[in-house]
C-alpha positions, 0 to 999 in steps of 0.5 A: 568540300574544297580546301587548299587545293584538295577536295574532301569527299564523304563515302557514306557506305565505305565509312571513309573520307577521301581527298582528291586534287581538282584534276581527279588524283586520289591523294589520301583516305581516312577510315572512320568507325561508321557511316560518314554523313557529312563533314565541315572544316574547323578553325583549329584545322580539324574536321567536324564529322557526322557519323551514324549517330554521333558528331566527332572532331577528327584530327586528320593529320594524326588520324585521331578521333575525339567524341564531341556530341550525340544529338538525340533522338536518332533511332537505330534505323536512322542516321545523320546525313547532310550537314554544313557549318553555318555562318554562326560557326555552328555545325548544322546537321540533319538525320534520316530514316534508312527504312523503306518506306521511310517514316518522318523520324528525321530531325535537324540539329544545331551543334554548338562549338561547346558541344551542346546541341538543340533540335531545330526541326522534326518530322523529316524523311531525309534532311538535306540541302543545307545552304546559306546566302552569302550575307548569312541572312537566309538558310535553305533546307530540303527534305529529299524524301518528302520533296520540298525546300524550305527557307528560314530567316537566319541570324548569323550572330546568334545562330537562330533560324526563324520564319520557316516557310515552304518555297518550293515543291519540285516536280519529281518527274521534271526536277527530281528530288531536292538533295544536297545544295550550295549557294553562289554569290549571286544568290542562286541556290544550286540543288541536286535533282537526285533520281532524275539527274538534274541540276536545278537552280532556284532563287531564295524565294523558290523561283526555279531559274533553270533545270538542266540534265546531268550525266547520271541519275543520282547527283547528290551534292554540289561544292564550289571549289578552286581558287576562284570558287567557280569550279562546281564539283558534284558527288553522285550515287552509285547505290541504291540506284540498282544494278540496272541503273548502274549498268545503264549509267556506268559513271554513277558514283563518279565525281563530276566538275563544271565551271560556273558563271558566279563564284560560290558563297564561302562556307564558314569554319566550325568555331572549335 
């Protein structure tokens, strides 16, 4: 996530958020009480953060955490994962099963600015890939465990998602599993093809425009950053790819950056 020349990165297993400059300099770190699945910027200047089983507001300047919301149910063997602030000013976040094999206990939640929440979808293995078109009228959402991408019609004023439909079932042997994602202003959905190391670009109707190789097997999330929103920064997995994969790909776990033809669609701030 890019903000004022800084890139914010959630390190899930380290229970931390790191700040980097766009040239790779490490600027700061904040350690939290549990795994950090995702975060968003708030209008107040704070961050909204998905921890293991709860969503909190975090004043990063004072390093103060305020409990905010605990969506349910999230079993002990599951946790919150990918999340993003939607055009409605709410925080949309999903959960995932951590067991192997995974079971469909994950859910997608909408966290409102008043701290209330509602369940949007259930039966998920690993909720992921949340992104909205620039006009806020279409929301895409993926399950990287099950390997599909769904589209929803979205009302950016009322925060309602409807008309859910399956638009893509990427081939795991050609495109990998659909992980984190972001839209650009041309209406292209950039999806991280995790496990296989691919950058997959889709239209909102699921048409695959391109699938390009990535330097390591585990890209997890693209973020459009920089003053012109044309620098795409990618986070990657180091574990649980396995010791052999890390040995073969020593840059696993690193951040990568590339230039894009079109700027990214700006992401809204949480209306706290």
